[in-house]
BALOBA-1460 file (C-alpha; in Angstrom, 3 decimals):
// residues 307
<rec num="1" residu="m" x="13.781" y="6.667" z="-0.815"/>
<rec num="2" residu="a" x="14.879" y="3.692" z="1.217"/>
<rec num="3" residu="q" x="12.703" y="0.638" z="1.482"/>
<rec num="4" residu="a" x="10.257" y="0.867" z="4.356"/>
<rec num="5" residu="p" x="11.109" y="-1.289" z="7.363"/>
<rec num="6" residu="s" x="8.921" y="-4.444" z="7.633"/>
<rec num="7" residu="g" x="7.454" y="-2.835" z="10.717"/>
<rec num="8" residu="f" x="5.499" y="-0.527" z="8.642"/>
<rec num="9" residu="l" x="3.336" y="-3.399" z="7.238"/>
<rec num="10" residu="s" x="0.827" y="-3.085" z="9.953"/>
<rec num="11" residu="k" x="0.343" y="0.571" z="9.431"/>
<rec num="12" residu="i" x="-0.108" y="-0.033" z="5.442"/>
<rec num="13" residu="k" x="-2.465" y="-3.003" z="6.358"/>
<rec num="14" residu="r" x="-4.500" y="-0.491" z="8.455"/>
<rec num="15" residu="g" x="-4.464" y="2.129" z="5.853"/>
<rec num="16" residu="l" x="-5.550" y="-0.157" z="2.959"/>
<rec num="17" residu="f" x="-8.253" y="-2.116" z="5.052"/>
<rec num="18" residu="m" x="-11.329" y="-0.411" z="3.478"/>
<rec num="19" residu="t" x="-9.867" y="-1.012" z="0.031"/>
<rec num="20" residu="h" x="-8.834" y="-4.563" z="0.634"/>
<rec num="21" residu="t" x="-12.292" y="-5.401" z="1.968"/>
<rec num="22" residu="e" x="-14.028" y="-3.771" z="-0.956"/>
<rec num="23" residu="i" x="-12.174" y="-5.490" z="-3.668"/>
<rec num="24" residu="l" x="-12.218" y="-8.962" z="-1.879"/>
<rec num="25" residu="e" x="-16.057" y="-8.613" z="-1.316"/>
<rec num="26" residu="k" x="-16.697" y="-7.879" z="-4.936"/>
<rec num="27" residu="i" x="-14.602" y="-10.717" z="-6.354"/>
<rec num="28" residu="e" x="-16.198" y="-13.118" z="-3.969"/>
<rec num="29" residu="e" x="-19.627" y="-12.185" z="-4.945"/>
<rec num="30" residu="a" x="-18.881" y="-12.919" z="-8.708"/>
<rec num="31" residu="v" x="-16.895" y="-16.123" z="-8.073"/>
<rec num="32" residu="k" x="-19.153" y="-17.989" z="-5.720"/>
<rec num="33" residu="e" x="-22.112" y="-18.231" z="-8.236"/>
<rec num="34" residu="k" x="-19.914" y="-19.536" z="-11.129"/>
<rec num="35" residu="l" x="-19.187" y="-22.912" z="-12.252"/>
<rec num="36" residu="g" x="-15.687" y="-21.849" z="-13.523"/>
<rec num="37" residu="f" x="-13.325" y="-19.062" z="-14.117"/>
<rec num="38" residu="d" x="-15.201" y="-17.274" z="-16.959"/>
<rec num="39" residu="a" x="-15.430" y="-13.927" z="-18.593"/>
<rec num="40" residu="s" x="-18.159" y="-12.666" z="-16.165"/>
<rec num="41" residu="v" x="-15.765" y="-13.316" z="-13.201"/>
<rec num="42" residu="l" x="-13.199" y="-11.296" z="-15.214"/>
<rec num="43" residu="e" x="-15.658" y="-8.534" z="-15.757"/>
<rec num="44" residu="a" x="-16.635" y="-8.392" z="-12.001"/>
<rec num="45" residu="l" x="-12.745" y="-8.286" z="-11.155"/>
<rec num="46" residu="e" x="-12.489" y="-5.270" z="-13.517"/>
<rec num="47" residu="e" x="-15.518" y="-3.623" z="-11.999"/>
<rec num="48" residu="a" x="-13.981" y="-4.017" z="-8.542"/>
<rec num="49" residu="l" x="-10.651" y="-2.632" z="-9.390"/>
<rec num="50" residu="i" x="-12.339" y="0.399" z="-10.915"/>
<rec num="51" residu="a" x="-14.452" y="0.876" z="-7.818"/>
<rec num="52" residu="a" x="-11.127" y="0.977" z="-5.955"/>
<rec num="53" residu="d" x="-10.171" y="3.813" z="-8.311"/>
<rec num="54" residu="v" x="-7.413" y="1.776" z="-9.861"/>
<rec num="55" residu="g" x="-8.312" y="3.526" z="-13.197"/>
<rec num="56" residu="s" x="-9.955" y="2.043" z="-16.006"/>
<rec num="57" residu="e" x="-6.735" y="1.597" z="-18.058"/>
<rec num="58" residu="t" x="-4.871" y="-0.093" z="-15.171"/>
<rec num="59" residu="a" x="-7.966" y="-2.215" z="-14.490"/>
<rec num="60" residu="e" x="-7.969" y="-3.276" z="-17.870"/>
<rec num="61" residu="a" x="-4.278" y="-4.010" z="-17.955"/>
<rec num="62" residu="l" x="-4.274" y="-5.968" z="-14.795"/>
<rec num="63" residu="v" x="-7.327" y="-7.976" z="-15.646"/>
<rec num="64" residu="a" x="-5.856" y="-8.954" z="-19.136"/>
<rec num="65" residu="g" x="-2.852" y="-10.161" z="-17.192"/>
<rec num="66" residu="v" x="-4.798" y="-12.206" z="-14.926"/>
<rec num="67" residu="a" x="-6.752" y="-13.786" z="-17.921"/>
<rec num="68" residu="a" x="-3.554" y="-14.525" z="-19.563"/>
<rec num="69" residu="r" x="-2.321" y="-16.432" z="-16.480"/>
<rec num="70" residu="a" x="-5.458" y="-18.258" z="-15.743"/>
<rec num="71" residu="k" x="-6.821" y="-21.729" z="-16.453"/>
<rec num="72" residu="r" x="-10.314" y="-22.946" z="-15.222"/>
<rec num="73" residu="y" x="-10.836" y="-23.211" z="-11.660"/>
<rec num="74" residu="r" x="-13.572" y="-24.348" z="-9.400"/>
<rec num="75" residu="p" x="-15.900" y="-21.708" z="-7.881"/>
<rec num="76" residu="e" x="-14.229" y="-22.046" z="-4.528"/>
<rec num="77" residu="d" x="-10.852" y="-20.949" z="-6.079"/>
<rec num="78" residu="l" x="-11.230" y="-17.358" z="-4.908"/>
<rec num="79" residu="p" x="-7.823" y="-17.776" z="-3.276"/>
<rec num="80" residu="r" x="-6.266" y="-18.743" z="-6.579"/>
<rec num="81" residu="l" x="-7.686" y="-15.610" z="-8.215"/>
<rec num="82" residu="r" x="-6.324" y="-13.408" z="-5.610"/>
<rec num="83" residu="v" x="-2.857" y="-15.002" z="-6.133"/>
<rec num="84" residu="l" x="-3.194" y="-14.317" z="-9.970"/>
<rec num="85" residu="l" x="-4.199" y="-10.660" z="-9.161"/>
<rec num="86" residu="k" x="-1.383" y="-10.121" z="-6.746"/>
<rec num="87" residu="e" x="1.242" y="-11.570" z="-9.354"/>
<rec num="88" residu="e" x="-0.022" y="-8.901" z="-11.870"/>
<rec num="89" residu="i" x="0.012" y="-6.120" z="-9.239"/>
<rec num="90" residu="d" x="3.635" y="-7.232" z="-8.055"/>
<rec num="91" residu="a" x="4.698" y="-7.100" z="-11.826"/>
<rec num="92" residu="l" x="3.162" y="-3.710" z="-12.048"/>
<rec num="93" residu="l" x="4.950" y="-2.503" z="-8.961"/>
<rec num="94" residu="a" x="8.259" y="-4.052" z="-9.963"/>
<rec num="95" residu="g" x="8.290" y="-1.821" z="-12.956"/>
<rec num="96" residu="a" x="7.063" y="1.369" z="-11.058"/>
<rec num="97" residu="p" x="9.323" y="4.543" z="-11.004"/>
<rec num="98" residu="r" x="11.662" y="5.205" z="-8.136"/>
<rec num="99" residu="e" x="12.858" y="8.455" z="-6.840"/>
<rec num="100" residu="a" x="16.413" y="9.382" z="-8.049"/>
<rec num="101" residu="p" x="19.075" y="9.972" z="-5.340"/>
<rec num="102" residu="v" x="19.459" y="13.882" z="-4.692"/>
<rec num="103" residu="a" x="22.629" y="15.633" z="-4.378"/>
<rec num="104" residu="g" x="22.874" y="19.214" z="-3.005"/>
<rec num="105" residu="k" x="22.989" y="20.855" z="0.372"/>
<rec num="106" residu="p" x="20.725" y="22.268" z="1.387"/>
<rec num="107" residu="e" x="18.246" y="19.953" z="-0.487"/>
<rec num="108" residu="v" x="15.210" y="21.836" z="-1.318"/>
<rec num="109" residu="v" x="11.971" y="20.197" z="-1.386"/>
<rec num="110" residu="f" x="8.666" y="21.831" z="-2.591"/>
<rec num="111" residu="i" x="5.409" y="20.415" z="-1.226"/>
<rec num="112" residu="v" x="2.563" y="21.285" z="-3.810"/>
<rec num="113" residu="g" x="-0.995" y="20.548" z="-4.130"/>
<rec num="114" residu="v" x="-4.520" y="22.063" z="-3.690"/>
<rec num="115" residu="n" x="-5.730" y="23.260" z="-0.353"/>
<rec num="116" residu="g" x="-7.180" y="20.539" z="1.848"/>
<rec num="117" residu="t" x="-5.020" y="17.680" z="0.857"/>
<rec num="118" residu="g" x="-2.753" y="18.068" z="3.860"/>
<rec num="119" residu="k" x="0.204" y="19.840" z="2.406"/>
<rec num="120" residu="t" x="1.288" y="21.727" z="5.615"/>
<rec num="121" residu="t" x="1.021" y="18.666" z="7.644"/>
<rec num="122" residu="t" x="2.898" y="16.636" z="5.076"/>
<rec num="123" residu="a" x="5.686" y="19.127" z="5.224"/>
<rec num="124" residu="a" x="5.987" y="19.039" z="9.054"/>
<rec num="125" residu="k" x="5.661" y="15.037" z="9.029"/>
<rec num="126" residu="l" x="8.420" y="14.908" z="6.451"/>
<rec num="127" residu="a" x="10.415" y="17.315" z="8.571"/>
<rec num="128" residu="a" x="9.899" y="15.221" z="11.699"/>
<rec num="129" residu="r" x="10.936" y="12.072" z="10.002"/>
<rec num="130" residu="d" x="14.158" y="13.715" z="8.620"/>
<rec num="131" residu="a" x="15.017" y="15.245" z="12.163"/>
<rec num="132" residu="a" x="14.609" y="11.908" z="13.698"/>
<rec num="133" residu="g" x="16.992" y="10.632" z="11.437"/>
<rec num="134" residu="g" x="19.698" y="13.072" z="12.495"/>
<rec num="135" residu="r" x="19.255" y="15.608" z="9.440"/>
<rec num="136" residu="r" x="19.229" y="19.428" z="10.108"/>
<rec num="137" residu="v" x="15.771" y="20.558" z="8.792"/>
<rec num="138" residu="l" x="14.245" y="23.947" z="8.068"/>
<rec num="139" residu="l" x="10.568" y="24.793" z="7.046"/>
<rec num="140" residu="a" x="9.533" y="27.505" z="4.737"/>
<rec num="141" residu="a" x="6.017" y="28.955" z="5.152"/>
<rec num="142" residu="a" x="5.346" y="30.027" z="1.544"/>
<rec num="143" residu="d" x="1.724" y="29.523" z="1.633"/>
<rec num="144" residu="t" x="1.453" y="33.324" z="2.486"/>
<rec num="145" residu="f" x="-2.046" y="33.781" z="1.062"/>
<rec num="146" residu="r" x="-3.413" y="31.812" z="4.100"/>
<rec num="147" residu="a" x="-2.643" y="33.097" z="7.609"/>
<rec num="148" residu="a" x="-3.858" y="29.794" z="8.897"/>
<rec num="149" residu="a" x="-1.191" y="27.845" z="6.954"/>
<rec num="150" residu="i" x="1.619" y="30.133" z="8.341"/>
<rec num="151" residu="e" x="0.481" y="29.655" z="11.781"/>
<rec num="152" residu="q" x="-0.085" y="25.758" z="11.317"/>
<rec num="153" residu="l" x="3.476" y="25.298" z="10.008"/>
<rec num="154" residu="q" x="4.883" y="27.614" z="12.968"/>
<rec num="155" residu="t" x="2.989" y="25.481" z="15.471"/>
<rec num="156" residu="w" x="4.310" y="22.156" z="13.934"/>
<rec num="157" residu="g" x="7.840" y="23.713" z="13.906"/>
<rec num="158" residu="d" x="7.555" y="24.698" z="17.631"/>
<rec num="159" residu="r" x="6.327" y="21.146" z="18.490"/>
<rec num="160" residu="l" x="9.065" y="19.495" z="16.528"/>
<rec num="161" residu="g" x="11.987" y="21.870" z="17.468"/>
<rec num="162" residu="v" x="12.538" y="22.736" z="13.765"/>
<rec num="163" residu="p" x="12.990" y="26.475" z="12.767"/>
<rec num="164" residu="v" x="10.338" y="27.886" z="10.477"/>
<rec num="165" residu="i" x="11.080" y="30.822" z="7.889"/>
<rec num="166" residu="k" x="7.943" y="33.057" z="7.519"/>
<rec num="167" residu="h" x="6.747" y="36.585" z="6.265"/>
<rec num="168" residu="s" x="3.532" y="38.235" z="6.868"/>
<rec num="169" residu="e" x="0.305" y="36.962" z="5.162"/>
<rec num="170" residu="g" x="-0.154" y="38.246" z="1.731"/>
<rec num="171" residu="s" x="3.661" y="38.649" z="1.100"/>
<rec num="172" residu="d" x="5.501" y="37.487" z="-1.830"/>
<rec num="173" residu="p" x="6.004" y="33.489" z="-1.452"/>
<rec num="174" residu="a" x="9.284" y="33.663" z="-3.610"/>
<rec num="175" residu="a" x="10.731" y="36.000" z="-1.095"/>
<rec num="176" residu="v" x="9.965" y="33.383" z="1.689"/>
<rec num="177" residu="v" x="11.883" y="30.717" z="-0.645"/>
<rec num="178" residu="h" x="14.710" y="33.145" z="-1.067"/>
<rec num="179" residu="d" x="15.230" y="33.973" z="2.576"/>
<rec num="180" residu="a" x="14.664" y="30.147" z="3.550"/>
<rec num="181" residu="i" x="17.474" y="28.965" z="1.393"/>
<rec num="182" residu="a" x="19.834" y="31.828" z="2.462"/>
<rec num="183" residu="a" x="18.995" y="30.751" z="6.335"/>
<rec num="184" residu="a" x="19.478" y="27.123" z="5.432"/>
<rec num="185" residu="r" x="22.951" y="27.821" z="4.126"/>
<rec num="186" residu="a" x="23.849" y="29.989" z="7.068"/>
<rec num="187" residu="r" x="22.664" y="27.280" z="9.571"/>
<rec num="188" residu="q" x="24.093" y="24.441" z="7.431"/>
<rec num="189" residu="s" x="20.800" y="22.813" z="7.202"/>
<rec num="190" residu="d" x="20.498" y="19.566" z="5.222"/>
<rec num="191" residu="v" x="17.030" y="20.041" z="3.813"/>
<rec num="192" residu="v" x="14.428" y="22.832" z="3.491"/>
<rec num="193" residu="y" x="10.667" y="21.873" z="3.135"/>
<rec num="194" residu="v" x="8.687" y="24.558" z="1.196"/>
<rec num="195" residu="d" x="4.855" y="24.684" z="1.945"/>
<rec num="196" residu="t" x="3.502" y="26.240" z="-1.110"/>
<rec num="197" residu="a" x="-0.063" y="27.626" z="-1.788"/>
<rec num="198" residu="g" x="-2.931" y="25.511" z="-3.070"/>
<rec num="199" residu="r" x="-5.024" y="28.367" z="-4.063"/>
<rec num="200" residu="l" x="-4.273" y="32.058" z="-4.713"/>
<rec num="201" residu="h" x="-6.286" y="35.225" z="-4.895"/>
<rec num="202" residu="t" x="-7.954" y="35.414" z="-8.173"/>
<rec num="203" residu="k" x="-5.366" y="37.846" z="-9.567"/>
<rec num="204" residu="f" x="-2.832" y="35.331" z="-9.229"/>
<rec num="205" residu="n" x="-2.241" y="32.144" z="-11.184"/>
<rec num="206" residu="l" x="-1.085" y="29.245" z="-9.073"/>
<rec num="207" residu="m" x="1.241" y="27.450" z="-11.671"/>
<rec num="208" residu="e" x="2.614" y="31.001" z="-12.537"/>
<rec num="209" residu="e" x="3.416" y="31.634" z="-8.861"/>
<rec num="210" residu="l" x="5.025" y="28.105" z="-8.661"/>
<rec num="211" residu="a" x="7.087" y="28.639" z="-11.600"/>
<rec num="212" residu="k" x="8.505" y="31.995" z="-10.125"/>
<rec num="213" residu="m" x="9.407" y="30.241" z="-6.970"/>
<rec num="214" residu="r" x="11.126" y="27.323" z="-8.836"/>
<rec num="215" residu="r" x="13.137" y="30.225" z="-10.632"/>
<rec num="216" residu="i" x="14.085" y="31.793" z="-7.263"/>
<rec num="217" residu="a" x="15.102" y="28.587" z="-5.713"/>
<rec num="218" residu="g" x="17.272" y="27.534" z="-8.754"/>
<rec num="219" residu="r" x="18.936" y="30.929" z="-8.470"/>
<rec num="220" residu="e" x="19.778" y="30.499" z="-4.838"/>
<rec num="221" residu="a" x="20.851" y="26.858" z="-4.785"/>
<rec num="222" residu="a" x="21.947" y="24.761" z="-7.891"/>
<rec num="223" residu="g" x="19.519" y="22.266" z="-9.076"/>
<rec num="224" residu="a" x="16.686" y="23.604" z="-6.655"/>
<rec num="225" residu="p" x="13.959" y="22.606" z="-6.152"/>
<rec num="226" residu="h" x="15.651" y="19.144" z="-5.989"/>
<rec num="227" residu="r" x="12.265" y="17.551" z="-5.455"/>
<rec num="228" residu="t" x="8.634" y="18.574" z="-5.786"/>
<rec num="229" residu="l" x="6.214" y="16.353" z="-3.944"/>
<rec num="230" residu="l" x="2.661" y="16.614" z="-4.887"/>
<rec num="231" residu="v" x="0.298" y="15.883" z="-1.868"/>
<rec num="232" residu="l" x="-3.008" y="14.074" z="-3.164"/>
<rec num="233" residu="d" x="-5.870" y="13.236" z="-0.736"/>
<rec num="234" residu="a" x="-6.688" y="9.531" z="-1.390"/>
<rec num="235" residu="t" x="-10.363" y="9.839" z="-0.626"/>
<rec num="236" residu="t" x="-10.821" y="11.970" z="-4.006"/>
<rec num="237" residu="g" x="-9.541" y="8.872" z="-6.029"/>
<rec num="238" residu="g" x="-9.888" y="9.302" z="-9.680"/>
<rec num="239" residu="n" x="-10.327" y="12.981" z="-9.269"/>
<rec num="240" residu="g" x="-6.872" y="13.209" z="-7.469"/>
<rec num="241" residu="l" x="-5.528" y="11.729" z="-10.628"/>
<rec num="242" residu="a" x="-6.947" y="14.352" z="-12.983"/>
<rec num="243" residu="q" x="-5.615" y="16.888" z="-10.391"/>
<rec num="244" residu="a" x="-2.217" y="15.269" z="-10.400"/>
<rec num="245" residu="r" x="-1.872" y="15.566" z="-14.175"/>
<rec num="246" residu="k" x="-2.197" y="19.414" z="-13.915"/>
<rec num="247" residu="f" x="0.564" y="19.610" z="-11.449"/>
<rec num="248" residu="v" x="2.916" y="16.993" z="-13.241"/>
<rec num="249" residu="d" x="2.488" y="19.022" z="-16.472"/>
<rec num="250" residu="a" x="3.028" y="22.452" z="-15.016"/>
<rec num="251" residu="a" x="4.984" y="22.116" z="-11.602"/>
<rec num="252" residu="g" x="7.853" y="19.667" z="-12.311"/>
<rec num="253" residu="v" x="6.390" y="16.944" z="-9.769"/>
<rec num="254" residu="t" x="9.073" y="14.300" z="-9.066"/>
<rec num="255" residu="g" x="6.837" y="12.169" z="-6.487"/>
<rec num="256" residu="v" x="3.631" y="11.694" z="-4.938"/>
<rec num="257" residu="v" x="2.504" y="11.647" z="-1.216"/>
<rec num="258" residu="l" x="-0.879" y="10.234" z="-0.680"/>
<rec num="259" residu="t" x="-2.604" y="11.384" z="2.400"/>
<rec num="260" residu="k" x="-5.699" y="10.073" z="4.118"/>
<rec num="261" residu="l" x="-5.338" y="6.498" z="2.915"/>
<rec num="262" residu="d" x="-6.935" y="5.009" z="6.010"/>
<rec num="263" residu="g" x="-10.243" y="6.955" z="5.383"/>
<rec num="264" residu="t" x="-11.109" y="5.558" z="1.977"/>
<rec num="265" residu="a" x="-11.774" y="2.309" z="-0.105"/>
<rec num="266" residu="k" x="-10.157" y="4.140" z="-3.077"/>
<rec num="267" residu="g" x="-6.585" y="3.013" z="-2.297"/>
<rec num="268" residu="g" x="-6.043" y="1.596" z="-5.683"/>
<rec num="269" residu="v" x="-5.496" y="4.994" z="-7.067"/>
<rec num="270" residu="v" x="-1.744" y="4.170" z="-6.057"/>
<rec num="271" residu="l" x="-1.651" y="1.728" z="-8.903"/>
<rec num="272" residu="a" x="-3.023" y="4.320" z="-11.271"/>
<rec num="273" residu="i" x="-0.644" y="7.018" z="-10.413"/>
<rec num="274" residu="l" x="2.499" y="4.679" z="-10.859"/>
<rec num="275" residu="r" x="1.315" y="3.237" z="-14.291"/>
<rec num="276" residu="e" x="-0.469" y="6.185" z="-15.818"/>
<rec num="277" residu="l" x="1.400" y="9.030" z="-14.587"/>
<rec num="278" residu="g" x="4.773" y="7.271" z="-14.463"/>
<rec num="279" residu="i" x="5.858" y="9.080" z="-11.124"/>
<rec num="280" residu="p" x="6.856" y="7.569" z="-7.954"/>
<rec num="281" residu="v" x="4.588" y="7.298" z="-4.702"/>
<rec num="282" residu="v" x="7.089" y="8.044" z="-2.049"/>
<rec num="283" residu="a" x="4.921" y="7.998" z="1.017"/>
<rec num="284" residu="v" x="1.327" y="7.554" z="2.160"/>
<rec num="285" residu="g" x="-0.502" y="8.776" z="5.038"/>
<rec num="286" residu="v" x="-2.357" y="6.223" z="7.356"/>
<rec num="287" residu="g" x="-3.220" y="8.456" z="10.276"/>
<rec num="288" residu="e" x="-2.995" y="11.786" z="12.111"/>
<rec num="289" residu="g" x="0.153" y="11.238" z="13.985"/>
<rec num="290" residu="k" x="3.627" y="12.566" z="13.211"/>
<rec num="291" residu="d" x="4.881" y="8.971" z="12.596"/>
<rec num="292" residu="d" x="1.821" y="7.997" z="10.316"/>
<rec num="293" residu="l" x="3.498" y="9.084" z="7.139"/>
<rec num="294" residu="v" x="4.848" y="5.918" z="5.852"/>
<rec num="295" residu="p" x="7.628" y="5.541" z="3.115"/>
<rec num="296" residu="f" x="5.805" y="3.779" z="0.254"/>
<rec num="297" residu="d" x="7.067" y="0.025" z="-0.010"/>
<rec num="298" residu="a" x="5.759" y="-1.856" z="-3.140"/>
<rec num="299" residu="r" x="5.974" y="-5.178" z="-1.472"/>
<rec num="300" residu="d" x="4.078" y="-4.290" z="1.589"/>
<rec num="301" residu="f" x="1.530" y="-2.491" z="-0.509"/>
<rec num="302" residu="a" x="0.720" y="-5.550" z="-2.553"/>
<rec num="303" residu="a" x="0.443" y="-7.658" z="0.535"/>
<rec num="304" residu="a" x="-1.883" y="-5.411" z="2.239"/>
<rec num="305" residu="l" x="-4.079" y="-5.023" z="-0.605"/>
<rec num="306" residu="l" x="-4.670" y="-8.668" z="-1.159"/>
<rec num="307" residu="d" x="-3.173" y="-11.017" z="1.307"/>
């Protein structure tokens, strides 16, 4: 995914405001009482990062890097501590995975995740962004186990002027995928976004259903699904990370979209996803508007988190 324009920095800052404030307040409390840059300050820094849901492994690695760079500083040197931490975060982000270019037309993108994370809205926002960029987009309502999901996607499609392929509630999601790819070929669409179920009826297994849909997609379009984006709710923090591991293992996830970043102090989970799961974060949601799904930019993220 292309680097985010610098104009998006203000949106990222808005989305990370609560996380930014939480981390800096905790660090400042630790530093102002000390006579130097000692172990207790490093411990407080680690606690602040864990509170922001950076994850214990990632927090420990960042603090170890800060300690290796640091010498002794006066208690008023909070800005210097912030610089050291930002350098470590920059280094982590510099080595973060990136999405590989996708070849194939139509490009088939699965949107996966549990209910309530914002899958359907994310599919629509991605479609809106592509349509604004001149791509021919099609939406597939493959969450057939919730009538509300089908209706919601159709409402978005009507609003955006994007066609929606849908079946009736309770129908086979794989059949929706089949018909959507056929329609995309017929209409010469560039990309198909497939909204999938986050929870199935008890007689079904979610991962088995996703696997079936993947097989059908691969049969209808070479290499499909070309991308599988996992939608995570940032407010769940570390729980979202555990959730992500299940989908990465079973659903072939190629990237993460993190929603509701503007409503939490747990935005550090981005770093845990990148370091501990080894999959790219491709976009973050910082509001309800169709333009509030921001392409992830490592430099802007680090700046918004600590500057």
